[in-house]
C-alpha angles and dihedrals in degrees: 000000000000130000119253133184090251091054091050090054092044093048090053089056100038128349091206091057090050091051092050093045092050089057092053092247100163120228119222099299095212095043100146096229092054091050090046091052092052092048091047091061094047095044097051106030109022096119095045096039115126101164114185133191124209127166106299093358136091106178116195099213138001127192140161119244117183095333093313128104117239119197116201130202113199118211134183094227143355090249093105097035098135090052091047090053089055091049093052090043089054090053092048092049093049091047091050089051086056091051096258116130111203144144128229141214140193116224125196105179098184090057094037087236127153126172126182116223123202124183099248121177088254094053091044090054092048092049091049092050091048092049091051092051091045092051090053090049093050091054090059119100092209127058117239112265117275112263123187109239131168092266097058095090092064099035121122089208095056093111089062090059108031107029 
């Protein structure tokens, strides 16, 4: 199994969720918050959407700003902002490894929130540490034990932990 930006973000929120996701265990498909997130992207950015997929990356939007590429990650709320920063940092690190210099941003349209993300040495170190931990987790045949955290109530994977 290979690391993806989505798994990095998921791991930062809940390692068990990342383990389940990596094994293509599908969350409840019609979970209302997942549907709301998909609609949120379409509703606010449909005309300017230029989603691209690269190995291990599915970037929501790409645009050019003054000769520089800007990669955007669109989120439903700022609730998972630290995890979203890691996800964008992972994309920026991977792109730099491919010879592409870029910057990133996190967009939360419902909150009219925008945060620029640059790959600082601190963020790069944090991303690298997270990727190492995630790789070890993905090698495991067993998921980490379920732990109740503040995000469980709105998690599409809750039935895998609390059924």
